[in-house]
PADOVO-161729 format. One record per residue (C-alpha): residue number from 1; residue in three letters; x, y, z. Coordinates in nm, 3 decimals, always signed. Each point is the difference from the previous one (the first is absolute). Layout:
N
seq, type, u, v, w
NUM, ala, X, Y, Z
...
//
This chain:
575
seq, type, u, v, w
1, met, +0.000, +0.000, +0.000
2, ile, +0.138, +0.342, -0.094
3, arg, +0.030, +0.249, +0.285
4, met, -0.119, +0.284, -0.218
5, ala, +0.176, +0.323, +0.034
6, arg, +0.144, +0.150, +0.303
7, thr, -0.277, +0.252, +0.053
8, asn, +0.132, +0.086, +0.345
9, asp, +0.351, +0.067, -0.133
10, asp, -0.140, +0.211, -0.283
11, val, -0.205, +0.212, +0.239
12, ala, +0.291, +0.028, +0.245
13, ala, +0.223, +0.132, -0.281
14, val, -0.264, +0.258, -0.095
15, leu, -0.026, +0.122, +0.360
16, glu, +0.379, +0.015, +0.031
17, glu, +0.010, +0.215, -0.313
18, tyr, -0.274, +0.220, +0.145
19, ala, +0.206, +0.042, +0.320
20, asp, +0.310, +0.090, -0.204
21, leu, -0.194, +0.258, -0.199
22, leu, -0.138, +0.148, +0.321
23, ala, +0.358, +0.038, +0.124
24, ile, +0.115, +0.157, -0.325
25, thr, -0.284, +0.252, +0.005
26, gly, +0.070, +0.105, +0.357
27, his, -0.279, -0.164, +0.200
28, glu, +0.042, -0.053, +0.371
29, asp, +0.200, -0.302, +0.120
30, phe, -0.293, -0.139, +0.197
31, lys, -0.215, -0.035, -0.310
32, ile, +0.285, -0.163, -0.192
33, arg, +0.053, -0.257, +0.276
34, val, -0.371, -0.082, +0.005
35, tyr, +0.013, -0.105, -0.367
36, gln, +0.328, -0.186, +0.047
37, lys, -0.146, -0.199, +0.290
38, ala, -0.313, -0.077, -0.200
39, ala, +0.214, -0.119, -0.291
40, arg, +0.196, -0.237, +0.226
41, ser, -0.317, -0.131, +0.163
42, ile, -0.169, -0.074, -0.333
43, gly, +0.314, -0.157, -0.142
44, ala, +0.023, -0.226, +0.303
45, tyr, -0.371, -0.080, +0.023
46, pro, -0.043, -0.379, -0.037
47, asp, -0.320, +0.006, -0.209
48, asp, -0.030, +0.127, -0.358
49, ile, -0.186, +0.332, +0.011
50, ala, -0.125, -0.018, -0.360
51, gly, -0.372, +0.078, +0.012
52, tyr, +0.011, +0.163, +0.344
53, asp, -0.220, +0.305, +0.048
54, ala, +0.087, +0.292, +0.226
55, gly, -0.167, -0.164, +0.300
56, ala, +0.203, -0.319, -0.033
57, leu, +0.319, +0.196, -0.058
58, arg, -0.047, +0.187, +0.328
59, gln, +0.036, -0.329, +0.187
60, ile, +0.368, -0.005, -0.103
61, pro, +0.229, +0.154, +0.264
62, asn, +0.111, +0.359, -0.075
63, val, -0.259, +0.045, -0.278
64, gly, -0.229, +0.289, +0.091
65, glu, -0.306, +0.137, -0.173
66, ser, +0.180, +0.226, -0.248
67, ile, +0.255, -0.261, -0.106
68, ala, -0.268, -0.269, -0.025
69, ala, -0.198, +0.220, -0.236
70, lys, +0.304, +0.060, -0.221
71, val, +0.090, -0.369, -0.011
72, ala, -0.359, -0.101, -0.074
73, glu, +0.001, +0.247, -0.290
74, tyr, +0.324, -0.151, -0.129
75, leu, -0.130, -0.358, +0.031
76, ser, -0.317, +0.081, -0.190
77, ser, +0.137, +0.232, -0.270
78, gly, +0.374, -0.066, -0.022
79, thr, +0.077, +0.361, +0.081
80, met, +0.013, +0.233, +0.300
81, thr, -0.109, +0.359, -0.063
82, lys, +0.212, +0.157, +0.275
83, leu, +0.306, -0.194, -0.114
84, glu, -0.044, +0.122, -0.358
85, glu, -0.028, +0.357, +0.128
86, leu, +0.328, -0.034, +0.188
87, arg, +0.170, -0.164, -0.297
88, gly, -0.099, +0.301, -0.207
89, arg, +0.172, +0.234, +0.247
90, val, +0.331, -0.188, +0.014
91, pro, +0.231, -0.035, -0.302
92, ala, +0.059, -0.364, -0.095
93, gly, +0.374, +0.057, +0.024
94, val, -0.028, +0.083, +0.368
95, arg, -0.177, -0.328, +0.065
96, ala, +0.286, -0.175, -0.183
97, leu, +0.249, +0.169, +0.235
98, thr, -0.181, -0.137, +0.307
99, his, +0.101, -0.351, -0.107
100, ile, +0.362, +0.084, +0.082
101, pro, +0.096, -0.147, +0.338
102, thr, +0.086, +0.273, +0.256
103, leu, -0.195, +0.270, -0.193
104, gly, -0.336, +0.086, +0.154
105, pro, -0.297, +0.163, -0.175
106, lys, +0.049, +0.350, +0.141
107, arg, +0.366, +0.020, -0.100
108, ala, -0.082, -0.139, -0.343
109, met, -0.240, +0.290, -0.047
110, glu, +0.269, +0.246, +0.114
111, leu, +0.243, -0.134, -0.259
112, his, -0.261, +0.032, -0.271
113, arg, -0.099, +0.351, +0.107
114, his, +0.354, +0.137, +0.028
115, leu, +0.183, -0.193, -0.272
116, gly, -0.267, -0.142, -0.230
117, val, +0.123, -0.352, +0.073
118, asp, -0.263, -0.249, -0.114
119, ser, +0.175, -0.339, -0.021
120, pro, +0.269, -0.200, +0.181
121, glu, +0.228, +0.045, -0.300
122, arg, -0.034, +0.381, +0.010
123, leu, +0.056, +0.002, +0.375
124, glu, +0.319, -0.201, -0.044
125, ala, +0.120, +0.246, -0.265
126, ala, -0.091, +0.296, +0.221
127, ile, +0.201, -0.139, +0.291
128, gln, +0.302, -0.069, -0.219
129, ala, -0.023, +0.352, -0.144
130, gly, -0.004, +0.153, +0.349
131, ala, -0.349, +0.144, -0.046
132, leu, -0.105, -0.095, +0.354
133, his, +0.279, +0.202, +0.162
134, gly, -0.153, +0.265, +0.223
135, leu, -0.346, -0.151, -0.007
136, pro, -0.119, -0.007, +0.365
137, gly, +0.000, -0.350, +0.146
138, phe, +0.202, -0.153, -0.285
139, gly, +0.358, -0.022, +0.122
140, pro, +0.282, -0.230, -0.120
141, lys, -0.119, -0.293, +0.214
142, thr, -0.355, +0.035, -0.137
143, glu, +0.136, +0.004, -0.355
144, glu, +0.201, -0.315, +0.072
145, asn, -0.310, -0.172, +0.141
146, leu, -0.208, +0.103, -0.302
147, leu, +0.256, -0.139, -0.244
148, his, +0.010, -0.320, +0.199
149, gly, -0.381, -0.017, -0.004
150, ile, -0.008, +0.049, -0.378
151, ala, +0.254, -0.282, -0.041
152, leu, -0.204, -0.222, +0.230
153, met, -0.316, +0.065, -0.200
154, arg, +0.185, -0.065, -0.326
155, asp, +0.141, -0.329, +0.134
156, ala, -0.348, -0.112, +0.100
157, gly, -0.122, +0.072, -0.355
158, glu, -0.308, -0.201, -0.080
159, arg, +0.077, -0.270, +0.254
160, val, -0.254, -0.081, +0.269
161, his, +0.030, -0.173, +0.334
162, leu, -0.122, -0.348, +0.083
163, gly, -0.324, +0.124, +0.152
164, val, -0.108, +0.128, -0.342
165, ala, +0.143, -0.272, -0.224
166, met, -0.094, -0.310, +0.200
167, pro, -0.379, +0.055, +0.026
168, leu, -0.012, +0.094, -0.368
169, ala, +0.191, -0.313, -0.101
170, glu, -0.222, -0.219, +0.216
171, asp, -0.311, +0.153, -0.158
172, val, +0.133, -0.066, -0.350
173, val, +0.104, -0.356, +0.082
174, ala, -0.335, -0.079, +0.163
175, ala, -0.188, +0.137, -0.301
176, leu, +0.205, -0.203, -0.248
177, gln, -0.028, -0.318, +0.204
178, ala, -0.377, +0.030, -0.037
179, val, +0.022, +0.006, -0.381
180, his, -0.104, -0.328, -0.161
181, gly, +0.308, -0.175, -0.136
182, cys, +0.251, +0.154, +0.237
183, arg, +0.195, -0.283, +0.161
184, arg, +0.249, +0.189, +0.216
185, cys, +0.065, +0.364, +0.068
186, asp, +0.229, +0.188, +0.239
187, tyr, +0.217, +0.309, +0.023
188, ala, +0.379, -0.013, -0.037
189, gly, +0.275, +0.261, -0.031
190, ser, +0.116, +0.239, +0.269
191, leu, -0.341, -0.024, +0.167
192, arg, +0.048, -0.371, +0.066
193, arg, +0.345, +0.086, +0.136
194, met, -0.173, +0.253, +0.231
195, lys, +0.217, +0.293, -0.097
196, asp, -0.101, +0.315, +0.182
197, thr, -0.092, +0.181, -0.322
198, ile, -0.144, -0.138, -0.323
199, gly, +0.042, +0.144, -0.350
200, asp, -0.247, -0.228, -0.175
201, ile, -0.184, -0.323, +0.070
202, asp, +0.076, -0.328, -0.178
203, val, -0.283, -0.253, -0.014
204, leu, +0.039, -0.351, -0.141
205, ala, -0.278, -0.236, -0.106
206, thr, -0.051, -0.328, -0.181
207, ser, -0.307, -0.055, -0.214
208, asn, -0.123, -0.201, -0.296
209, arg, -0.193, +0.311, -0.107
210, pro, +0.262, +0.280, +0.015
211, arg, -0.197, +0.243, -0.215
212, val, -0.301, -0.022, +0.231
213, leu, +0.226, +0.064, +0.297
214, met, +0.161, +0.299, -0.167
215, asp, -0.343, +0.144, -0.086
216, ala, -0.108, -0.037, +0.362
217, phe, +0.322, +0.163, +0.119
218, ala, -0.035, +0.299, -0.234
219, gly, -0.361, +0.045, +0.112
220, leu, +0.065, +0.010, +0.374
221, pro, -0.151, +0.304, +0.176
222, gln, +0.344, +0.093, +0.134
223, val, +0.133, +0.052, -0.355
224, ser, +0.016, +0.351, -0.145
225, glu, +0.212, -0.072, -0.309
226, val, +0.114, -0.303, -0.199
227, ile, +0.364, +0.061, -0.090
228, val, +0.068, -0.311, -0.208
229, arg, -0.217, -0.303, -0.068
230, gly, +0.082, -0.350, -0.119
231, asp, -0.068, -0.369, +0.066
232, lys, +0.318, -0.049, +0.206
233, lys, +0.038, +0.340, +0.167
234, thr, -0.230, +0.292, +0.067
235, ser, +0.099, +0.315, +0.185
236, val, -0.245, +0.246, +0.153
237, arg, +0.009, +0.314, +0.209
238, thr, -0.231, +0.013, +0.298
239, val, -0.197, +0.290, +0.138
240, gln, +0.276, +0.035, +0.264
241, gly, +0.249, +0.055, -0.284
242, leu, +0.176, -0.333, +0.059
243, gln, +0.093, -0.229, -0.290
244, val, -0.106, -0.364, +0.025
245, asp, +0.137, -0.261, -0.241
246, leu, -0.180, -0.331, -0.053
247, arg, +0.190, -0.288, -0.158
248, val, -0.173, -0.325, -0.090
249, val, +0.239, -0.296, -0.009
250, pro, -0.048, -0.369, -0.086
251, pro, -0.113, -0.205, +0.301
252, asp, +0.316, -0.211, +0.001
253, ala, +0.220, +0.314, +0.013
254, trp, -0.158, +0.145, +0.315
255, gly, +0.290, -0.070, +0.238
256, ala, +0.271, +0.127, -0.233
257, ala, -0.202, +0.310, -0.084
258, met, -0.064, +0.080, +0.366
259, gln, +0.369, -0.041, +0.079
260, tyr, +0.103, +0.221, -0.291
261, phe, -0.257, +0.279, +0.040
262, thr, +0.038, +0.016, +0.379
263, gly, +0.364, +0.103, -0.044
264, ala, +0.194, +0.187, +0.114
265, lys, +0.211, +0.044, -0.312
266, ala, +0.324, -0.057, +0.192
267, his, -0.139, -0.319, +0.155
268, asn, -0.106, -0.127, -0.344
269, ile, +0.347, +0.066, -0.141
270, arg, +0.147, -0.217, +0.274
271, thr, -0.245, -0.285, -0.058
272, arg, +0.067, +0.010, -0.375
273, glu, +0.375, -0.016, +0.071
274, ile, -0.058, -0.308, +0.215
275, ala, -0.204, -0.155, -0.280
276, leu, +0.283, +0.056, -0.249
277, his, +0.245, -0.159, +0.243
278, his, -0.219, -0.312, -0.006
279, lys, -0.023, +0.014, -0.383
280, leu, -0.360, +0.116, +0.025
281, lys, -0.194, +0.298, -0.130
282, leu, -0.249, +0.182, +0.225
283, ser, -0.274, +0.226, -0.135
284, glu, -0.358, +0.101, +0.077
285, tyr, -0.108, -0.316, -0.184
286, gly, +0.196, -0.255, +0.201
287, val, +0.335, -0.169, +0.061
288, phe, +0.139, -0.146, -0.323
289, asp, +0.293, -0.218, -0.098
290, ala, +0.248, +0.250, -0.148
291, val, +0.101, -0.241, -0.277
292, thr, -0.321, -0.176, -0.101
293, glu, -0.230, +0.287, +0.113
294, glu, -0.230, -0.264, +0.150
295, lys, -0.223, +0.137, +0.274
296, ile, +0.082, -0.162, +0.333
297, val, -0.219, +0.177, +0.259
298, ser, -0.226, +0.305, +0.011
299, lys, -0.327, -0.071, +0.183
300, thr, +0.092, +0.117, +0.350
301, glu, +0.254, +0.237, +0.149
302, glu, +0.113, -0.273, +0.238
303, glu, +0.102, -0.235, -0.282
304, val, +0.170, +0.284, -0.190
305, tyr, +0.219, +0.083, +0.299
306, arg, +0.055, -0.367, +0.082
307, arg, +0.129, -0.069, -0.352
308, leu, +0.253, +0.278, +0.055
309, gly, +0.116, -0.168, +0.321
310, leu, -0.174, +0.255, +0.223
311, pro, -0.282, -0.012, +0.251
312, trp, -0.301, +0.222, -0.069
313, ile, +0.099, +0.354, +0.092
314, pro, -0.272, +0.223, +0.152
315, pro, -0.088, +0.290, -0.232
316, thr, +0.081, +0.260, +0.267
317, leu, +0.365, -0.111, -0.006
318, arg, +0.050, +0.005, -0.377
319, glu, +0.222, +0.306, -0.030
320, asp, +0.348, -0.158, -0.044
321, thr, +0.104, +0.116, +0.346
322, gly, +0.135, -0.336, +0.115
323, glu, -0.306, -0.223, -0.042
324, ile, +0.165, -0.212, -0.273
325, glu, +0.305, -0.067, +0.218
326, ala, -0.220, -0.076, +0.302
327, ala, -0.213, -0.237, -0.209
328, leu, +0.306, -0.186, -0.132
329, ala, +0.132, -0.033, +0.357
330, gly, -0.337, -0.114, +0.137
331, glu, -0.017, +0.309, +0.219
332, leu, -0.314, +0.180, -0.119
333, pro, -0.189, +0.139, +0.302
334, glu, -0.346, -0.127, +0.087
335, leu, -0.163, +0.337, -0.043
336, val, -0.255, +0.145, +0.241
337, thr, -0.358, -0.014, -0.130
338, glu, -0.320, +0.180, +0.088
339, ala, -0.125, -0.323, +0.156
340, asp, +0.285, +0.025, +0.255
341, val, -0.123, +0.334, +0.135
342, arg, -0.166, -0.033, +0.343
343, gly, -0.077, +0.365, +0.061
344, asp, +0.038, +0.364, -0.094
345, leu, +0.208, +0.229, +0.221
346, his, -0.065, +0.345, -0.151
347, thr, -0.358, +0.119, -0.057
348, his, -0.212, +0.309, +0.064
349, thr, -0.355, +0.089, +0.098
350, asp, -0.211, +0.314, -0.020
351, leu, +0.143, +0.110, +0.334
352, thr, +0.272, +0.167, -0.209
353, asp, +0.020, -0.017, -0.379
354, gly, -0.170, -0.334, -0.066
355, his, -0.340, -0.029, -0.166
356, ala, -0.168, -0.274, +0.204
357, pro, -0.076, -0.038, +0.371
358, leu, +0.195, -0.233, +0.224
359, glu, -0.273, -0.262, +0.014
360, asp, -0.025, -0.026, -0.379
361, met, +0.376, -0.033, -0.046
362, val, +0.017, -0.271, +0.264
363, ala, -0.287, -0.192, -0.159
364, ala, +0.169, +0.021, -0.340
365, ala, +0.328, -0.129, +0.145
366, ala, -0.186, -0.289, +0.163
367, glu, -0.155, -0.088, -0.336
368, arg, +0.349, -0.031, -0.145
369, gly, +0.069, -0.275, +0.251
370, tyr, +0.277, +0.181, +0.183
371, ala, +0.123, -0.122, +0.337
372, tyr, +0.094, +0.352, +0.115
373, tyr, -0.055, +0.355, -0.116
374, ala, +0.148, +0.333, +0.108
375, val, -0.167, +0.340, -0.010
376, thr, +0.264, +0.271, -0.031
377, asp, -0.158, +0.343, -0.038
378, his, +0.226, +0.303, -0.023
379, gly, +0.168, +0.161, +0.299
380, pro, -0.048, +0.365, +0.098
381, asp, +0.298, +0.147, -0.187
382, leu, -0.200, -0.025, -0.322
383, tyr, -0.208, +0.286, +0.131
384, met, -0.260, -0.012, -0.279
385, gln, -0.110, -0.342, +0.130
386, gln, -0.083, +0.151, +0.342
387, met, +0.100, -0.307, +0.202
388, thr, +0.019, +0.037, +0.378
389, leu, +0.096, -0.237, +0.277
390, asp, -0.360, -0.003, +0.121
391, lys, -0.120, -0.105, -0.347
392, ala, +0.264, -0.273, -0.019
393, thr, -0.093, -0.130, +0.346
394, ala, -0.370, -0.007, -0.088
395, gln, +0.077, -0.188, -0.321
396, arg, +0.201, -0.254, +0.198
397, glu, -0.299, -0.067, +0.224
398, arg, -0.224, -0.052, -0.306
399, leu, +0.260, -0.230, -0.150
400, arg, +0.024, -0.210, +0.314
401, arg, -0.377, -0.049, -0.008
402, leu, +0.025, -0.124, -0.357
403, asp, +0.297, -0.225, +0.070
404, gly, -0.071, -0.360, -0.093
405, thr, -0.240, +0.083, -0.285
406, ala, -0.010, -0.316, -0.213
407, gly, +0.312, -0.119, +0.182
408, leu, +0.188, +0.318, -0.092
409, arg, +0.258, +0.131, +0.245
410, leu, -0.004, +0.380, -0.016
411, leu, +0.310, +0.209, +0.059
412, his, -0.017, +0.367, +0.087
413, gly, +0.276, +0.187, -0.177
414, ile, +0.091, +0.348, -0.113
415, glu, +0.174, +0.142, -0.306
416, leu, +0.248, +0.252, +0.130
417, asn, +0.164, +0.279, -0.194
418, ile, +0.381, +0.001, -0.017
419, asp, +0.105, +0.362, +0.034
420, pro, +0.319, +0.137, -0.164
421, asp, +0.203, -0.092, +0.309
422, gly, -0.132, -0.356, +0.017
423, glu, -0.235, +0.063, +0.292
424, val, -0.359, -0.127, +0.005
425, asp, -0.330, +0.139, +0.122
426, trp, -0.038, -0.129, +0.355
427, pro, +0.247, -0.082, +0.281
428, pro, +0.094, -0.361, +0.083
429, asp, -0.234, -0.029, +0.301
430, val, -0.302, +0.083, -0.220
431, leu, +0.113, -0.228, -0.284
432, ala, +0.044, -0.287, +0.245
433, asp, -0.379, -0.038, +0.013
434, phe, -0.024, -0.076, -0.374
435, asp, +0.036, -0.354, -0.132
436, leu, +0.220, +0.122, -0.285
437, cys, +0.131, +0.322, -0.149
438, val, +0.058, +0.072, -0.369
439, ala, +0.219, +0.305, -0.059
440, ser, +0.004, +0.174, -0.339
441, val, +0.139, +0.304, -0.177
442, his, -0.282, +0.234, -0.103
443, ser, +0.184, +0.330, -0.054
444, his, +0.341, +0.162, -0.066
445, phe, +0.073, -0.236, -0.287
446, asp, +0.298, +0.195, -0.137
447, leu, +0.236, -0.006, +0.298
448, pro, +0.369, -0.063, -0.075
449, arg, +0.106, -0.365, -0.021
450, ala, +0.188, -0.004, +0.330
451, lys, -0.288, +0.158, +0.192
452, thr, -0.257, -0.231, -0.159
453, thr, +0.214, -0.299, +0.095
454, arg, +0.030, +0.116, +0.362
455, arg, -0.374, +0.063, +0.005
456, leu, -0.087, -0.356, -0.103
457, val, +0.270, -0.164, +0.211
458, arg, -0.115, +0.186, +0.312
459, ala, -0.360, -0.106, -0.061
460, ala, +0.106, -0.362, -0.051
461, arg, +0.192, +0.005, +0.328
462, asn, -0.301, +0.133, +0.192
463, pro, -0.098, -0.293, +0.226
464, arg, -0.372, +0.074, -0.053
465, val, +0.013, +0.002, -0.381
466, asn, -0.074, -0.340, -0.152
467, ile, -0.032, +0.076, -0.372
468, ile, +0.132, +0.275, -0.225
469, gly, -0.295, +0.074, -0.226
470, his, +0.043, +0.065, -0.376
471, pro, +0.371, +0.056, +0.071
472, ser, +0.106, +0.191, -0.312
473, ala, -0.321, +0.213, -0.003
474, arg, -0.019, -0.025, -0.378
475, leu, -0.320, +0.052, -0.196
476, ile, +0.042, -0.166, -0.337
477, gly, +0.006, +0.257, -0.277
478, arg, -0.063, +0.284, +0.243
479, arg, +0.270, +0.009, +0.266
480, pro, +0.348, -0.153, -0.007
481, pro, +0.140, -0.201, +0.290
482, ile, +0.171, +0.188, +0.279
483, asp, +0.379, -0.010, -0.018
484, ala, +0.161, -0.215, +0.268
485, asp, +0.296, -0.228, +0.055
486, trp, -0.220, -0.306, -0.008
487, asp, +0.273, -0.237, +0.112
488, gln, +0.031, +0.192, +0.326
489, val, -0.378, -0.005, +0.041
490, phe, -0.018, -0.374, -0.066
491, gln, +0.278, -0.070, +0.251
492, ala, -0.184, +0.203, +0.264
493, cys, -0.328, -0.183, -0.063
494, ala, +0.167, -0.342, +0.015
495, arg, +0.173, +0.084, +0.329
496, ser, -0.304, +0.158, +0.166
497, gly, -0.258, -0.255, -0.113
498, thr, -0.199, +0.260, -0.195
499, ala, -0.187, -0.127, -0.303
500, leu, -0.013, +0.186, -0.328
501, glu, -0.336, +0.031, -0.165
502, ile, -0.088, -0.103, -0.353
503, asn, -0.292, +0.236, -0.039
504, ala, -0.245, -0.165, -0.240
505, phe, -0.177, +0.316, -0.112
506, pro, +0.054, -0.017, -0.377
507, asp, +0.135, +0.353, -0.031
508, arg, +0.255, -0.071, +0.273
509, leu, +0.125, -0.364, -0.011
510, asp, +0.257, +0.115, +0.250
511, leu, +0.260, -0.139, +0.062
512, ala, +0.078, -0.064, -0.363
513, ala, +0.119, -0.347, -0.100
514, glu, +0.368, +0.085, -0.046
515, leu, +0.018, +0.154, +0.349
516, ile, -0.189, -0.294, +0.151
517, arg, +0.264, -0.238, -0.128
518, arg, +0.281, +0.214, +0.137
519, ala, -0.172, +0.029, +0.339
520, arg, -0.054, -0.377, +0.014
521, ser, +0.374, -0.055, -0.035
522, tyr, +0.041, +0.178, +0.337
523, gly, -0.257, -0.224, +0.169
524, val, -0.278, +0.260, +0.009
525, arg, -0.359, -0.119, +0.053
526, phe, -0.293, +0.142, -0.194
527, ala, -0.372, +0.069, +0.038
528, val, -0.217, -0.009, -0.313
529, asp, -0.286, +0.236, +0.083
530, ser, -0.294, +0.141, -0.192
531, asp, +0.002, +0.348, +0.160
532, ala, -0.376, -0.030, -0.060
533, his, -0.205, +0.316, +0.035
534, ala, -0.318, -0.176, -0.111
535, ile, -0.141, -0.352, -0.015
536, gly, +0.092, -0.045, -0.366
537, his, +0.363, +0.087, +0.071
538, leu, +0.052, -0.314, +0.208
539, ala, +0.024, -0.198, -0.324
540, asn, +0.304, +0.206, -0.104
541, ile, +0.207, -0.240, +0.209
542, arg, +0.053, -0.206, -0.317
543, tyr, +0.201, +0.281, -0.155
544, gly, +0.224, +0.009, +0.305
545, ile, +0.047, -0.376, -0.020
546, gly, +0.098, +0.033, -0.367
547, thr, +0.260, +0.260, +0.098
548, ala, +0.124, -0.223, +0.285
549, gln, +0.041, -0.283, -0.248
550, arg, +0.199, +0.225, -0.232
551, gly, +0.223, +0.062, +0.302
552, trp, +0.049, -0.379, +0.041
553, leu, -0.177, -0.018, +0.336
554, thr, -0.125, -0.317, +0.162
555, ala, -0.273, -0.027, +0.263
556, glu, +0.273, -0.021, +0.263
557, asp, +0.110, +0.353, -0.090
558, val, -0.350, +0.150, +0.044
559, ile, -0.119, +0.051, +0.357
560, asn, -0.372, +0.006, -0.082
561, thr, +0.018, -0.355, -0.126
562, trp, +0.111, -0.115, +0.345
563, pro, -0.227, -0.147, +0.269
564, leu, -0.132, +0.253, +0.248
565, asp, +0.225, -0.104, +0.287
566, arg, +0.314, +0.035, -0.211
567, leu, -0.120, +0.334, -0.137
568, thr, -0.073, +0.144, +0.344
569, ala, +0.341, -0.114, +0.125
570, phe, +0.161, +0.185, -0.291
571, leu, -0.205, +0.313, +0.072
572, arg, +0.134, +0.012, +0.355
573, lys, +0.347, +0.077, -0.145
574, asn, +0.167, -0.166, +0.299
575, arg, -0.148, +0.262, +0.234
//
């Protein structure tokens, strides 16, 4: 069954644009935040809002009467009158500038007003020409940050993160599997390898009626343009702007085709070299005798690898970063899986910036079959969340009353803010009453390397801090990682018994895979957490697991795969 459209995401994007345009046109911050909160609430709402009227929309948290009316208008007509009015007042080029990381709407408007800048390219040229010199608020450091933001945006290009690509691919695969004559269908490529960003989606299928399958593919509601069409390959562009390629292969070539089109290119070069060494030829059609060209195997990936003298290599490892050598030596890790996860140690409720009440989040965690679950709303240093000790204490009492729901052990935690000096929100005697503390960087992202390193090391050494949350603070395509001597940080975490988080939110996936592997070499433990701010976010854990696999982690490395008694012993940090 096709999960038609992401109506909630579409509406959330419209409200985010409305909030940006309000900022550009000088509206008060309070009004801007109201629309931003509504956008996040609708984007996180678990049910599809297509067909909702204004009354139903008002049942969604943070959606008031005015916003509900605008959204209802959009759902019924495809347009929003007030949004169109604002669009008419703001040059399109200014909106393009707001896509640059580190450049907010108000400053984008200033650049346009004073310099006529109306694109990232023109801003880059203006900076290089010295045109910003003397402009209030645009000093050398700001210029450096803007150039870095432009480069970051350019690097991101048309790539999307896993949270966009994966649901789309699953929709396409499900739709094609329902077509009469389709025997097998699945996605391959960098998506199957769970890379953090995806340029396009590769889908493979086998069918005795390829033309029918291609017709069905080209006619999917997600398709906005057919780029190229044939019986073996059809490429389309979706309404999200993402290219999807469908290849139909013979049924007996499925395994070889999946191996080939999963990649990565460097991994495939190595496997072809191994084939040549054995006087074989490897292609997307199978393993062949290099002399007679007789096909030997091709039906399954397992038999393709076996014929090359290798065990099956998990797709998340196929990057030519040592997996071939490990396979030949019989030393491939038994990677952690989503089924190994016993609980989630970083989640939020509507007490701070979450979108669902405590009781609903707990019920959703219980439905996932978890053995334990931690609620970690923000500490008071993120002042906009308005947390107080009294609120935290009251939440703890509510949590204790819910403890044991469906056999679920509930942990009361807190997400602390790591300040520039490495200090956290509350003193040790207050933090001692929490079951666990996650500490994260939420500000001052551009500190010098040495200071950032000291900041993280000091937090890791804090005896009350159990997990460093989203350690590099990156936002994929929007904010680069903070600059630190990661080897020093990893040593400190290993010595202090502080876990590093693999934040599963698809625009974070933080730590990144290459840093995970380095940290593991020091003996660091990890927590794969959803950082859920709504019920639907709990399922993001699979993206974190994919990233953990790319970092070569086993269940032993991940503390929230451990039994409760072992986890709680770890959280005590030898206190």
